[in-house]
PDB file of N, CA, C and O in Angstrom, chain B, residues numbered from 101:
ATOM      1  N   UNK B 101       0.806  -1.491   0.634  1.00  0.00           N
ATOM      2  CA  UNK B 101      -0.443   0.239   0.285  1.00  0.00           C
ATOM      3  C   UNK B 101       1.074   1.604  -0.150  1.00  0.00           C
ATOM      4  O   UNK B 101       0.690   2.601  -0.761  1.00  0.00           O
ATOM      5  N   UNK B 102       2.596   1.524   0.193  1.00  0.00           N
ATOM      6  CA  UNK B 102       3.026   2.511   0.084  1.00  0.00           C
ATOM      7  C   UNK B 102       3.456   3.340  -1.263  1.00  0.00           C
ATOM      8  O   UNK B 102       3.740   4.530  -1.402  1.00  0.00           O
ATOM      9  N   UNK B 103       3.399   2.290  -2.177  1.00  0.00           N
ATOM     10  CA  UNK B 103       2.971   3.231  -3.384  1.00  0.00           C
ATOM     11  C   UNK B 103       1.690   3.738  -3.333  1.00  0.00           C
ATOM     12  O   UNK B 103       1.373   4.050  -4.480  1.00  0.00           O
ATOM     13  N   UNK B 104       0.841   3.959  -2.585  1.00  0.00           N
ATOM     14  CA  UNK B 104      -0.909   4.705  -2.818  1.00  0.00           C
ATOM     15  C   UNK B 104       0.197   6.189  -2.037  1.00  0.00           C
ATOM     16  O   UNK B 104       0.253   7.328  -2.500  1.00  0.00           O
ATOM     17  N   UNK B 105       0.727   5.823  -1.152  1.00  0.00           N
ATOM     18  CA  UNK B 105       1.025   7.245  -0.058  1.00  0.00           C
ATOM     19  C   UNK B 105       2.815   8.310  -1.426  1.00  0.00           C
ATOM     20  O   UNK B 105       3.412   9.385  -1.496  1.00  0.00           O
ATOM     21  N   UNK B 106       2.774   6.949  -2.111  1.00  0.00           N
ATOM     22  CA  UNK B 106       4.534   7.848  -2.866  1.00  0.00           C
ATOM     23  C   UNK B 106       3.540   8.688  -3.826  1.00  0.00           C
ATOM     24  O   UNK B 106       3.245   9.828  -3.468  1.00  0.00           O
ATOM     25  N   UNK B 107       3.122   8.280  -4.779  1.00  0.00           N
ATOM     26  CA  UNK B 107       1.455   9.075  -5.057  1.00  0.00           C
ATOM     27  C   UNK B 107       0.883   9.899  -5.259  1.00  0.00           C
ATOM     28  O   UNK B 107       0.596  10.647  -6.193  1.00  0.00           O
ATOM     29  N   UNK B 108       0.480   9.583  -3.178  1.00  0.00           N
ATOM     30  CA  UNK B 108      -0.052  10.991  -3.071  1.00  0.00           C
ATOM     31  C   UNK B 108       1.152  11.477  -2.619  1.00  0.00           C
ATOM     32  O   UNK B 108       0.686  12.578  -2.329  1.00  0.00           O
ATOM     33  N   UNK B 109       2.765  11.618  -2.197  1.00  0.00           N
ATOM     34  CA  UNK B 109       3.582  12.505  -1.676  1.00  0.00           C
ATOM     35  C   UNK B 109       3.797  13.719  -3.281  1.00  0.00           C
ATOM     36  O   UNK B 109       4.456  14.759  -3.279  1.00  0.00           O
ATOM     37  N   UNK B 110       3.169  13.250  -4.239  1.00  0.00           N
ATOM     38  CA  UNK B 110       4.555  13.442  -5.337  1.00  0.00           C
ATOM     39  C   UNK B 110       3.098  14.427  -5.895  1.00  0.00           C
ATOM     40  O   UNK B 110       3.364  15.620  -6.041  1.00  0.00           O
ATOM     41  N   UNK B 111       1.758  14.054  -6.178  1.00  0.00           N
ATOM     42  CA  UNK B 111       0.529  15.053  -5.067  1.00  0.00           C
ATOM     43  C   UNK B 111       0.603  16.018  -5.403  1.00  0.00           C
ATOM     44  O   UNK B 111       0.576  16.767  -6.380  1.00  0.00           O
ATOM     45  N   UNK B 112       0.841  15.824  -3.187  1.00  0.00           N
ATOM     46  CA  UNK B 112       0.943  17.134  -2.706  1.00  0.00           C
ATOM     47  C   UNK B 112       2.118  17.808  -3.133  1.00  0.00           C
ATOM     48  O   UNK B 112       1.525  18.807  -3.541  1.00  0.00           O
ATOM     49  N   UNK B 113       3.202  18.036  -3.344  1.00  0.00           N
ATOM     50  CA  UNK B 113       4.088  18.378  -3.777  1.00  0.00           C
ATOM     51  C   UNK B 113       3.869  19.784  -4.666  1.00  0.00           C
ATOM     52  O   UNK B 113       4.307  20.933  -4.610  1.00  0.00           O
ATOM     53  N   UNK B 114       2.630  18.785  -5.806  1.00  0.00           N
ATOM     54  CA  UNK B 114       2.442  19.751  -6.906  1.00  0.00           C
ATOM     55  C   UNK B 114       1.386  20.743  -7.033  1.00  0.00           C
ATOM     56  O   UNK B 114       1.121  21.563  -7.911  1.00  0.00           O
ATOM     57  N   UNK B 115       0.526  20.256  -5.217  1.00  0.00           N
ATOM     58  CA  UNK B 115      -0.702  21.267  -5.457  1.00  0.00           C
ATOM     59  C   UNK B 115      -0.766  22.248  -4.175  1.00  0.00           C
ATOM     60  O   UNK B 115      -1.219  23.377  -3.989  1.00  0.00           O
ATOM     61  N   UNK B 116       0.008  21.131  -3.244  1.00  0.00           N
ATOM     62  CA  UNK B 116       0.518  21.892  -1.666  1.00  0.00           C
ATOM     63  C   UNK B 116       1.702  23.075  -1.999  1.00  0.00           C
ATOM     64  O   UNK B 116       2.884  22.848  -2.257  1.00  0.00           O
ATOM     65  N   UNK B 117       1.079  24.313  -1.924  1.00  0.00           N
ATOM     66  CA  UNK B 117       2.092  25.192  -1.714  1.00  0.00           C
ATOM     67  C   UNK B 117       3.396  25.531  -0.766  1.00  0.00           C
ATOM     68  O   UNK B 117       4.573  25.817  -0.991  1.00  0.00           O
ATOM     69  N   UNK B 118       2.137  25.253   1.054  1.00  0.00           N
ATOM     70  CA  UNK B 118       3.102  24.912   1.754  1.00  0.00           C
ATOM     71  C   UNK B 118       4.102  23.625   2.618  1.00  0.00           C
ATOM     72  O   UNK B 118       4.960  23.485   3.489  1.00  0.00           O
ATOM     73  N   UNK B 119       3.116  22.751   1.480  1.00  0.00           N
ATOM     74  CA  UNK B 119       3.982  21.201   1.688  1.00  0.00           C
ATOM     75  C   UNK B 119       5.242  21.216   0.672  1.00  0.00           C
ATOM     76  O   UNK B 119       6.320  20.651   0.856  1.00  0.00           O
ATOM     77  N   UNK B 120       4.952  21.796  -0.160  1.00  0.00           N
ATOM     78  CA  UNK B 120       6.500  21.789  -1.216  1.00  0.00           C
ATOM     79  C   UNK B 120       7.731  22.789  -0.316  1.00  0.00           C
ATOM     80  O   UNK B 120       8.801  22.483   0.209  1.00  0.00           O
ATOM     81  N   UNK B 121       6.713  24.564  -0.488  1.00  0.00           N
ATOM     82  CA  UNK B 121       7.917  24.661   1.178  1.00  0.00           C
ATOM     83  C   UNK B 121       8.286  24.235   1.509  1.00  0.00           C
ATOM     84  O   UNK B 121       9.077  23.775   0.686  1.00  0.00           O
ATOM     85  N   UNK B 122       8.524  23.631   2.832  1.00  0.00           N
ATOM     86  CA  UNK B 122       8.330  23.387   4.032  1.00  0.00           C
ATOM     87  C   UNK B 122       9.524  21.114   3.234  1.00  0.00           C
ATOM     88  O   UNK B 122      10.556  20.556   3.608  1.00  0.00           O
ATOM     89  N   UNK B 123       8.927  20.922   2.630  1.00  0.00           N
ATOM     90  CA  UNK B 123       9.791  20.329   0.833  1.00  0.00           C
ATOM     91  C   UNK B 123      11.468  20.462   1.594  1.00  0.00           C
ATOM     92  O   UNK B 123      12.267  19.935   2.368  1.00  0.00           O
ATOM     93  N   UNK B 124      11.124  22.025   0.328  1.00  0.00           N
ATOM     94  CA  UNK B 124      11.481  22.392  -0.389  1.00  0.00           C
ATOM     95  C   UNK B 124      12.596  22.552   0.150  1.00  0.00           C
ATOM     96  O   UNK B 124      13.541  22.615  -0.636  1.00  0.00           O
ATOM     97  N   UNK B 125      12.948  22.693   1.849  1.00  0.00           N
ATOM     98  CA  UNK B 125      14.119  23.422   3.239  1.00  0.00           C
ATOM     99  C   UNK B 125      14.086  22.426   3.607  1.00  0.00           C
ATOM    100  O   UNK B 125      15.157  22.005   3.170  1.00  0.00           O
ATOM    101  N   UNK B 126      13.530  21.408   4.268  1.00  0.00           N
ATOM    102  CA  UNK B 126      13.808  19.849   4.550  1.00  0.00           C
ATOM    103  C   UNK B 126      13.421  18.868   4.509  1.00  0.00           C
ATOM    104  O   UNK B 126      12.975  18.165   5.416  1.00  0.00           O
ATOM    105  N   UNK B 127      13.563  18.625   3.171  1.00  0.00           N
ATOM    106  CA  UNK B 127      12.823  17.393   3.309  1.00  0.00           C
ATOM    107  C   UNK B 127      12.562  16.169   3.820  1.00  0.00           C
ATOM    108  O   UNK B 127      11.543  15.642   3.373  1.00  0.00           O
ATOM    109  N   UNK B 128      13.447  15.294   4.973  1.00  0.00           N
ATOM    110  CA  UNK B 128      13.215  14.408   5.435  1.00  0.00           C
ATOM    111  C   UNK B 128      12.743  15.024   6.778  1.00  0.00           C
ATOM    112  O   UNK B 128      12.110  14.158   7.382  1.00  0.00           O
ATOM    113  N   UNK B 129      12.805  16.231   7.510  1.00  0.00           N
ATOM    114  CA  UNK B 129      12.053  16.540   8.527  1.00  0.00           C
ATOM    115  C   UNK B 129      10.082  15.827   7.773  1.00  0.00           C
ATOM    116  O   UNK B 129       9.325  14.955   8.199  1.00  0.00           O
ATOM    117  N   UNK B 130       9.991  16.846   6.482  1.00  0.00           N
ATOM    118  CA  UNK B 130       8.757  16.996   6.028  1.00  0.00           C
ATOM    119  C   UNK B 130       8.016  15.391   5.751  1.00  0.00           C
ATOM    120  O   UNK B 130       6.799  15.207   5.739  1.00  0.00           O
ATOM    121  N   UNK B 131       8.914  14.467   5.569  1.00  0.00           N
ATOM    122  CA  UNK B 131       8.542  13.149   4.877  1.00  0.00           C
ATOM    123  C   UNK B 131       8.470  12.601   6.419  1.00  0.00           C
ATOM    124  O   UNK B 131       7.625  11.706   6.443  1.00  0.00           O
ATOM    125  N   UNK B 132       8.987  12.785   7.590  1.00  0.00           N
ATOM    126  CA  UNK B 132       9.321  11.514   8.800  1.00  0.00           C
ATOM    127  C   UNK B 132       7.648  12.599   9.321  1.00  0.00           C
ATOM    128  O   UNK B 132       7.062  12.009  10.229  1.00  0.00           O
ATOM    129  N   UNK B 133       6.989  13.810   8.938  1.00  0.00           N
ATOM    130  CA  UNK B 133       5.956  13.833   9.677  1.00  0.00           C
ATOM    131  C   UNK B 133       4.536  13.099   9.249  1.00  0.00           C
ATOM    132  O   UNK B 133       3.568  12.814   9.954  1.00  0.00           O
ATOM    133  N   UNK B 134       4.688  12.967   8.314  1.00  0.00           N
ATOM    134  CA  UNK B 134       3.781  12.502   7.393  1.00  0.00           C
ATOM    135  C   UNK B 134       3.907  10.784   7.104  1.00  0.00           C
ATOM    136  O   UNK B 134       3.066  10.238   6.389  1.00  0.00           O
ATOM    137  N   UNK B 135       4.969  10.045   7.691  1.00  0.00           N
ATOM    138  CA  UNK B 135       5.462   9.315   8.736  1.00  0.00           C
ATOM    139  C   UNK B 135       4.403   8.703   9.409  1.00  0.00           C
ATOM    140  O   UNK B 135       3.555   7.820   9.281  1.00  0.00           O
ATOM    141  N   UNK B 136       5.095  10.122  10.698  1.00  0.00           N
ATOM    142  CA  UNK B 136       4.410  10.108  12.028  1.00  0.00           C
ATOM    143  C   UNK B 136       2.303  10.551  11.936  1.00  0.00           C
ATOM    144  O   UNK B 136       1.619  10.798  12.929  1.00  0.00           O
ATOM    145  N   UNK B 137       1.829  10.518  10.590  1.00  0.00           N
ATOM    146  CA  UNK B 137       1.138  10.429  10.337  1.00  0.00           C
ATOM    147  C   UNK B 137      -0.124   9.165  10.167  1.00  0.00           C
ATOM    148  O   UNK B 137      -1.339   8.964  10.152  1.00  0.00           O
ATOM    149  N   UNK B 138       1.206   8.541  10.060  1.00  0.00           N
ATOM    150  CA  UNK B 138       0.555   7.300   9.168  1.00  0.00           C
ATOM    151  C   UNK B 138       0.344   7.113   7.751  1.00  0.00           C
ATOM    152  O   UNK B 138      -0.156   6.129   7.206  1.00  0.00           O
ATOM    153  N   UNK B 139       0.860   8.363   7.121  1.00  0.00           N
ATOM    154  CA  UNK B 139       1.250   7.443   5.740  1.00  0.00           C
ATOM    155  C   UNK B 139       2.501   6.321   5.356  1.00  0.00           C
ATOM    156  O   UNK B 139       3.578   6.553   5.905  1.00  0.00           O
ATOM    157  N   UNK B 140       2.455   5.533   4.760  1.00  0.00           N
ATOM    158  CA  UNK B 140       3.002   4.265   5.028  1.00  0.00           C
ATOM    159  C   UNK B 140       4.472   4.311   3.513  1.00  0.00           C
ATOM    160  O   UNK B 140       4.034   4.083   2.385  1.00  0.00           O
ATOM    161  N   UNK B 141       5.385   4.478   3.586  1.00  0.00           N
ATOM    162  CA  UNK B 141       6.995   5.122   3.422  1.00  0.00           C
ATOM    163  C   UNK B 141       7.924   3.692   3.760  1.00  0.00           C
ATOM    164  O   UNK B 141       8.395   3.407   4.861  1.00  0.00           O
ATOM    165  N   UNK B 142       8.076   2.671   2.154  1.00  0.00           N
ATOM    166  CA  UNK B 142       9.504   2.459   2.714  1.00  0.00           C
ATOM    167  C   UNK B 142      10.938   3.258   3.119  1.00  0.00           C
ATOM    168  O   UNK B 142      11.305   4.397   2.830  1.00  0.00           O
ATOM    169  N   UNK B 143      11.710   2.015   4.040  1.00  0.00           N
ATOM    170  CA  UNK B 143      13.004   2.816   3.983  1.00  0.00           C
ATOM    171  C   UNK B 143      13.507   3.881   1.834  1.00  0.00           C
ATOM    172  O   UNK B 143      13.901   4.892   1.253  1.00  0.00           O
ATOM    173  N   UNK B 144      13.031   2.527   1.732  1.00  0.00           N
ATOM    174  CA  UNK B 144      13.386   3.262   0.185  1.00  0.00           C
ATOM    175  C   UNK B 144      12.352   4.152  -0.555  1.00  0.00           C
ATOM    176  O   UNK B 144      12.725   4.935  -1.428  1.00  0.00           O
ATOM    177  N   UNK B 145      11.328   4.052  -0.276  1.00  0.00           N
ATOM    178  CA  UNK B 145      10.390   5.403  -1.098  1.00  0.00           C
ATOM    179  C   UNK B 145      10.741   6.136  -0.745  1.00  0.00           C
ATOM    180  O   UNK B 145      10.781   7.173  -1.407  1.00  0.00           O
ATOM    181  N   UNK B 146      11.462   6.036   1.159  1.00  0.00           N
ATOM    182  CA  UNK B 146      12.388   7.818   1.147  1.00  0.00           C
ATOM    183  C   UNK B 146      13.249   8.626   1.144  1.00  0.00           C
ATOM    184  O   UNK B 146      13.532   9.750   1.560  1.00  0.00           O
ATOM    185  N   UNK B 147      13.716   7.597   0.430  1.00  0.00           N
ATOM    186  CA  UNK B 147      15.082   7.703   0.339  1.00  0.00           C
ATOM    187  C   UNK B 147      15.621   8.301  -1.182  1.00  0.00           C
ATOM    188  O   UNK B 147      16.683   8.798  -1.558  1.00  0.00           O
ATOM    189  N   UNK B 148      13.793   7.860  -2.116  1.00  0.00           N
ATOM    190  CA  UNK B 148      13.815   8.114  -2.957  1.00  0.00           C
ATOM    191  C   UNK B 148      13.158   9.653  -3.457  1.00  0.00           C
ATOM    192  O   UNK B 148      13.281  10.348  -4.465  1.00  0.00           O
ATOM    193  N   UNK B 149      12.470   9.755  -2.290  1.00  0.00           N
ATOM    194  CA  UNK B 149      11.481  10.856  -2.429  1.00  0.00           C
ATOM    195  C   UNK B 149      12.840  11.875  -2.096  1.00  0.00           C
ATOM    196  O   UNK B 149      13.363  12.877  -2.582  1.00  0.00           O
ATOM    197  N   UNK B 150      12.963  11.322  -1.414  1.00  0.00           N
ATOM    198  CA  UNK B 150      13.873  12.500  -0.913  1.00  0.00           C
ATOM    199  C   UNK B 150      15.218  13.231  -1.756  1.00  0.00           C
ATOM    200  O   UNK B 150      15.856  14.247  -1.480  1.00  0.00           O
ATOM    201  N   UNK B 151      15.408  11.826  -3.399  1.00  0.00           N
ATOM    202  CA  UNK B 151      15.679  12.287  -3.859  1.00  0.00           C
ATOM    203  C   UNK B 151      15.405  13.653  -5.705  1.00  0.00           C
ATOM    204  O   UNK B 151      15.843  14.515  -6.467  1.00  0.00           O
ATOM    205  N   UNK B 152      14.571  12.934  -5.379  1.00  0.00           N
ATOM    206  CA  UNK B 152      13.463  14.405  -6.001  1.00  0.00           C
ATOM    207  C   UNK B 152      14.405  15.478  -6.543  1.00  0.00           C
ATOM    208  O   UNK B 152      14.747  16.396  -5.798  1.00  0.00           O
ATOM    209  N   UNK B 153      14.794  15.417  -7.671  1.00  0.00           N
ATOM    210  CA  UNK B 153      14.670  16.782  -8.659  1.00  0.00           C
ATOM    211  C   UNK B 153      14.171  17.929  -7.856  1.00  0.00           C
ATOM    212  O   UNK B 153      12.955  18.118  -7.831  1.00  0.00           O
ATOM    213  N   UNK B 154      15.302  19.050  -6.917  1.00  0.00           N
ATOM    214  CA  UNK B 154      14.084  19.748  -6.089  1.00  0.00           C
ATOM    215  C   UNK B 154      13.581  20.708  -7.431  1.00  0.00           C
ATOM    216  O   UNK B 154      12.354  20.796  -7.418  1.00  0.00           O
ATOM    217  N   UNK B 155      14.340  21.617  -8.844  1.00  0.00           N
ATOM    218  CA  UNK B 155      13.552  22.093  -9.531  1.00  0.00           C
ATOM    219  C   UNK B 155      12.472  21.802 -11.152  1.00  0.00           C
ATOM    220  O   UNK B 155      11.792  22.365 -12.011  1.00  0.00           O
ATOM    221  N   UNK B 156      12.917  20.693 -10.748  1.00  0.00           N
ATOM    222  CA  UNK B 156      11.834  19.627 -11.294  1.00  0.00           C
ATOM    223  C   UNK B 156      10.674  19.949 -10.846  1.00  0.00           C
ATOM    224  O   UNK B 156       9.668  20.494 -11.299  1.00  0.00           O
ATOM    225  N   UNK B 157      10.913  19.632 -10.144  1.00  0.00           N
ATOM    226  CA  UNK B 157       9.772  20.107  -8.082  1.00  0.00           C
ATOM    227  C   UNK B 157       8.600  20.958  -9.175  1.00  0.00           C
ATOM    228  O   UNK B 157       7.622  20.791  -9.904  1.00  0.00           O
ATOM    229  N   UNK B 158       9.513  21.917  -8.665  1.00  0.00           N
ATOM    230  CA  UNK B 158       9.038  23.678  -8.624  1.00  0.00           C
ATOM    231  C   UNK B 158       8.822  24.218 -10.222  1.00  0.00           C
ATOM    232  O   UNK B 158       8.029  24.993 -10.757  1.00  0.00           O
ATOM    233  N   UNK B 159       9.873  23.449 -10.655  1.00  0.00           N
ATOM    234  CA  UNK B 159       9.344  23.935 -12.648  1.00  0.00           C
ATOM    235  C   UNK B 159       7.515  23.412 -13.030  1.00  0.00           C
ATOM    236  O   UNK B 159       6.632  24.005 -13.650  1.00  0.00           O
ATOM    237  N   UNK B 160       7.531  22.151 -12.374  1.00  0.00           N
ATOM    238  CA  UNK B 160       6.374  21.797 -12.821  1.00  0.00           C
ATOM    239  C   UNK B 160       4.513  21.999 -11.999  1.00  0.00           C
ATOM    240  O   UNK B 160       3.351  22.261 -12.309  1.00  0.00           O
ATOM    241  N   UNK B 161       5.283  21.689 -10.960  1.00  0.00           N
ATOM    242  CA  UNK B 161       3.846  22.658  -9.945  1.00  0.00           C
ATOM    243  C   UNK B 161       3.414  24.068 -10.584  1.00  0.00           C
ATOM    244  O   UNK B 161       2.242  24.441 -10.523  1.00  0.00           O
ATOM    245  N   UNK B 162       4.643  25.004 -11.339  1.00  0.00           N
ATOM    246  CA  UNK B 162       3.839  26.301 -12.356  1.00  0.00           C
ATOM    247  C   UNK B 162       3.383  26.065 -12.792  1.00  0.00           C
ATOM    248  O   UNK B 162       2.481  26.891 -12.932  1.00  0.00           O
ATOM    249  N   UNK B 163       3.131  24.482 -13.847  1.00  0.00           N
ATOM    250  CA  UNK B 163       2.188  24.306 -14.563  1.00  0.00           C
ATOM    251  C   UNK B 163       1.347  24.258 -14.298  1.00  0.00           C
ATOM    252  O   UNK B 163       0.711  25.203 -14.765  1.00  0.00           O
ATOM    253  N   UNK B 164       0.443  23.262 -13.370  1.00  0.00           N
ATOM    254  CA  UNK B 164      -0.902  23.109 -13.322  1.00  0.00           C
ATOM    255  C   UNK B 164      -1.930  24.301 -12.515  1.00  0.00           C
ATOM    256  O   UNK B 164      -1.730  25.079 -11.583  1.00  0.00           O
ATOM    257  N   UNK B 165      -2.627  24.122 -13.031  1.00  0.00           N
ATOM    258  CA  UNK B 165      -3.453  25.427 -12.973  1.00  0.00           C
ATOM    259  C   UNK B 165      -3.723  25.822 -11.633  1.00  0.00           C
ATOM    260  O   UNK B 165      -3.642  24.959 -10.759  1.00  0.00           O
ATOM    261  N   UNK B 166      -4.069  27.130 -11.293  1.00  0.00           N
ATOM    262  CA  UNK B 166      -4.213  27.006 -10.129  1.00  0.00           C
ATOM    263  C   UNK B 166      -4.936  26.960  -9.274  1.00  0.00           C
ATOM    264  O   UNK B 166      -4.920  27.122  -8.054  1.00  0.00           O
ATOM    265  N   UNK B 167      -6.088  26.544 -10.562  1.00  0.00           N
ATOM    266  CA  UNK B 167      -7.664  25.915  -9.425  1.00  0.00           C
ATOM    267  C   UNK B 167      -6.953  24.991  -8.851  1.00  0.00           C
ATOM    268  O   UNK B 167      -6.510  25.569  -7.858  1.00  0.00           O
ATOM    269  N   UNK B 168      -6.622  24.094  -8.843  1.00  0.00           N
ATOM    270  CA  UNK B 168      -5.894  22.443  -8.203  1.00  0.00           C
ATOM    271  C   UNK B 168      -5.588  23.299  -7.693  1.00  0.00           C
ATOM    272  O   UNK B 168      -6.665  23.621  -7.191  1.00  0.00           O
ATOM    273  N   UNK B 169      -4.687  24.244  -7.275  1.00  0.00           N
ATOM    274  CA  UNK B 169      -3.226  24.653  -6.366  1.00  0.00           C
ATOM    275  C   UNK B 169      -4.478  24.970  -4.651  1.00  0.00           C
ATOM    276  O   UNK B 169      -5.569  25.535  -4.584  1.00  0.00           O
ATOM    277  N   UNK B 170      -3.380  24.102  -3.241  1.00  0.00           N
ATOM    278  CA  UNK B 170      -3.586  24.126  -2.142  1.00  0.00           C
ATOM    279  C   UNK B 170      -2.729  25.654  -1.768  1.00  0.00           C
ATOM    280  O   UNK B 170      -1.515  25.530  -1.603  1.00  0.00           O
ATOM    281  N   UNK B 171      -3.444  27.355  -1.606  1.00  0.00           N
ATOM    282  CA  UNK B 171      -2.127  28.467  -1.855  1.00  0.00           C
ATOM    283  C   UNK B 171      -2.023  27.543   0.063  1.00  0.00           C
ATOM    284  O   UNK B 171      -2.622  26.833   0.871  1.00  0.00           O
ATOM    285  N   UNK B 172      -0.555  28.445  -0.267  1.00  0.00           N
ATOM    286  CA  UNK B 172      -0.666  28.140   1.019  1.00  0.00           C
ATOM    287  C   UNK B 172       0.108  29.528   1.343  1.00  0.00           C
ATOM    288  O   UNK B 172       1.204  29.912   0.934  1.00  0.00           O
ATOM    289  N   UNK B 173      -1.277  30.461   2.637  1.00  0.00           N
ATOM    290  CA  UNK B 173      -0.632  32.425   2.541  1.00  0.00           C
ATOM    291  C   UNK B 173       1.068  31.973   3.862  1.00  0.00           C
ATOM    292  O   UNK B 173       1.916  32.865   3.886  1.00  0.00           O
ATOM    293  N   UNK B 174       1.181  31.475   4.215  1.00  0.00           N
ATOM    294  CA  UNK B 174       2.067  31.376   5.595  1.00  0.00           C
ATOM    295  C   UNK B 174       3.821  32.898   4.809  1.00  0.00           C
ATOM    296  O   UNK B 174       4.440  33.010   3.751  1.00  0.00           O
ATOM    297  N   UNK B 175       3.820  33.563   6.031  1.00  0.00           N
ATOM    298  CA  UNK B 175       4.717  34.221   5.469  1.00  0.00           C
ATOM    299  C   UNK B 175       6.047  34.044   6.731  1.00  0.00           C
ATOM    300  O   UNK B 175       5.944  34.224   7.945  1.00  0.00           O
ATOM    301  N   UNK B 176       6.942  33.744   6.146  1.00  0.00           N
ATOM    302  CA  UNK B 176       8.384  33.043   6.213  1.00  0.00           C
ATOM    303  C   UNK B 176       9.262  33.756   5.305  1.00  0.00           C
ATOM    304  O   UNK B 176      10.435  33.406   5.177  1.00  0.00           O
TER     305      UNK B 176
END
């Protein structure tokens, strides 16, 4: 069932600005937070997610229709 979690993390990365911002700042902490909340991710999947090309994630996220994006109003 963890592959479903991988798909959800990738989807969240491109549609949730706050999650993406936190992931780009510290992927390990953000993934640990998801696991503590019950997301099933194997060690191999965690390693692969942490190795994602961050520029590619950002570029893809910018192509997503804004109506599908969860806006981040945080001011940090």
